[in-house]
Structure formats: structure tokens, C-alpha cells
ROBA-102643 format. One record per residue (C-alpha): residue in one letter; residue number from 1; z, x, y. Coordinates in pm, whole numbers, plus 50000, padded with zeros to 5 digits. Each point is the difference from the previous one (the first is absolute). Example, Ala and Ser with C-alpha at 12.3 -4.5 7.8 and 13.67 -1.06 7.14 Angstrom:
BEGIN
 rovo gumar     Z     X     Y
    a     1 50780 51230 49550
    s     2 49934 50137 50344
***
This chain:
BEGIN
 rovo gumar     Z     X     Y
    m     1 35657 83487 86461
    g     2 49659 49875 49893
    g     3 50078 49797 49660
    l     4 50275 49931 49778
    r     5 50047 50311 49847
    a     6 50247 49992 49630
    r     7 50211 50300 49997
    p     8 50234 50084 49687
    a     9 50374 49976 50104
    h    10 50138 50267 49851
    g    11 50340 49880 50130
    q    12 49855 50002 50312
    i    13 50089 49633 50102
    i    14 50295 49888 50234
    g    15 50023 49694 50162
    m    16 50259 49770 50205
    t    17 50145 49602 49983
    d    18 50167 49819 50245
    e    19 50325 50056 49843
    f    20 50245 50312 50214
    l    21 50001 50244 49781
    l    22 50139 50261 50220
    y    23 50349 50189 49920
    p    24 50184 49793 50296
    r    25 50274 50299 50071
    w    26 49783 50264 50052
    t    27 49849 50092 50277
    v    28 49607 49934 50023
    e    29 49899 50357 50034
    a    30 50221 49992 49623
    n    31 49778 49730 49895
    l    32 49714 50143 50055
    c    33 50077 50384 49904
    y    34 50148 49820 49673
    f    35 49665 49776 49874
    l    36 49761 50249 50149
    n    37 50167 50265 49862
    d    38 50002 50203 50299
    r    39 50206 50191 50228
    r    40 49784 49963 50299
    p    41 49831 49666 49944
    f    42 49953 49983 50396
    s    43 49718 50303 49941
    n    44 49711 49704 49854
    p    45 49859 49831 50302
    m    46 50020 49589 49799
    v    47 50388 50076 49983
    d    48 50020 50133 50386
    r    49 49784 49749 50118
    l    50 50199 49699 49814
    v    51 50343 50081 50075
    s    52 50117 50059 50324
    p    53 50201 50318 50079
    e    54 50315 49754 50155
    l    55 50010 49844 49646
    r    56 50040 50277 49781
    g    57 50374 50062 50015
    v    58 50048 49601 49953
    r    59 50135 49901 49684
    a    60 49743 49809 49780
    g    61 50238 49681 49998
    r    62 50025 49992 50353
    l    63 49622 49970 50037
    s    64 49811 49621 50105
    t    65 49721 49876 49729
    g    66 49741 50174 50198
    q    67 50145 50343 50009
    a    68 50046 50000 49684
    k    69 49677 49881 49885
    l    70 49870 50293 50250
    v    71 50220 50221 49795
    m    72 49936 49907 49631
    l    73 49557 49988 50132
    a    74 50091 50380 50087
    i    75 50147 50071 49647
    v    76 49603 49878 49838
    f    77 49830 50113 50309
    g    78 50185 50366 50001
    a    79 49941 50033 49570
    s    80 49763 50179 49832
    a    81 49859 49659 49858
    q    82 49658 49949 49942
    v    83 50046 49638 49946
    l    84 50257 49816 50216
    l    85 50082 49606 49939
    l    86 50187 49826 50279
    d    87 50146 49612 49984
    e    88 50115 49854 50268
    f    89 49963 50314 50234
    v    90 50012 49921 50336
    n    91 50219 49665 50011
    g    92 50256 50072 50277
    v    93 49781 50263 50194
    d    94 49946 49973 50346
    e    95 49642 50000 50117
    k    96 50041 50305 50128
    a    97 50130 50174 49709
    r    98 49717 49805 49828
    q    99 49718 50176 50153
    v   100 50169 50333 49936
    v   101 49981 49880 49593
    k   102 49633 49883 50063
    e   103 49909 50344 50109
    c   104 50183 50198 49733
    l   105 49799 49747 49744
    l   106 49634 50133 50179
    h   107 50141 50353 49939
    i   108 50117 49916 49598
    r   109 49639 49864 49989
    d   110 49764 50202 50201
    v   111 50169 50324 49983
    e   112 50171 50034 49718
    e   113 49823 49789 49731
    r   114 50257 49830 49849
    i   115 50064 49650 49845
    v   116 50188 49709 50197
    v   117 50106 49706 49795
    a   118 50142 49740 50253
    t   119 50168 49679 49922
    g   120 50097 49741 50236
    h   121 50016 49678 50199
    d   122 49956 50172 50327
    l   123 49679 50241 49973
    a   124 49875 50047 50371
    v   125 50106 50382 50004
    l   126 49745 50021 49725
    e   127 49712 49859 50222
    d   128 49748 50265 50065
    v   129 50168 50188 49752
    a   130 49964 49836 49657
    t   131 49672 50074 49800
    h   132 50038 49739 49736
    a   133 50207 49673 49990
    f   134 50116 49781 49700
    l   135 50212 49713 49987
    m   136 50195 49855 49749
    r   137 49939 49610 49971
    e   138 50129 49804 49621
    g   139 50069 50356 49871
    a   140 49638 50098 50050
    l   141 49899 50283 50197
    v   142 49731 49899 50210
    d   143 49778 50268 50186
    l   144 49921 49930 50371
    t   145 49852 50347 50060
    p   146 49676 49836 50069
    k   147 50114 49728 50247
    m   148 50225 50295 50191
    l   149 49679 50236 50042
    q   150 49772 49721 50088
    a   151 50281 49853 50262
    g   152 50091 50315 50110
    t   153 50392 49900 49985
    l   154 50268 49890 49770
    k   155 50080 49714 50283
    g   156 49894 49683 49801
    i   157 49849 50092 49665
    w   158 50257 49843 49782
***
């Protein structure tokens, strides 16, 4: 992406929190259709990648934490918003699925050139993805980007 670029939002922001925000009685596919306003949500490569075929007909209330996170990530990544806000987005997601999330994030950064703002305690999935790093310390935002760039890693910079 070559540096941080500000873009006007104009309602083009979408995000997810650690909360379960799917309609539990609806199937995964029905939730995706509704939230993405798309009758064919799996035609979107991000959605297709994150939600396995065997989960599509399952009621959202029956999903594990990790499965629900992947569905919510599919909604965020599948939307057309230019700014994506992710809070505690990989808690409960297994290692194999984390790798898929990481690949999606790289695509969003490098190909789609969208902005992702991610917060959380477990940000290892952002290794080799993050272009900037900040830490909230005693109510102040501390820019750790120079340390991250010098170290070449997110690990141990805080």
C-alpha cells in the first residue's frame, strides 16, 4: 500500500466486534444475504473463502465461536466499504482459518487497497500484514510504527 492514505468515508465504514451479531435462527447463508444485501453472497471470493460449504445451511445459533467469527469476517470483508474496523476478530479462530484470514487481509491491503484498523490482544495474524502499529498506554496512543519497521516484526515491540 505504500504508506497511510486517508480516504473520505462517506458511509463506507464497516466493522465487527467480539459480540455475536448474527441472527441465530437464520442460516449462515441467510445472514450473509441479508447483511451483504446480496442474493448470491458466495459469488464474492472473500465470502466463499471464509465460509465453508458445509456451514452455509447451518443456523447461525449453532456455530462455534470461531465459525461465527469467520461468518462475521466474511460480511466485513465481503462488503464494499473502504475502511474496515476489526475488534478482537480472531479470538476463537483456529490456526488454519487464521491463515485464510491473513491471506484475505493481504489481498485487501495489496489488491483492493482498503484500510483495515484492527484492535485486540491477539494480533499475531497481522504479522507481515500491518503497515502501522499503535499501542494504547495509560489513555494515550503511542506510535510503534518506527519500532515495528526497524524490528521487521510486531512481536515484542510493546
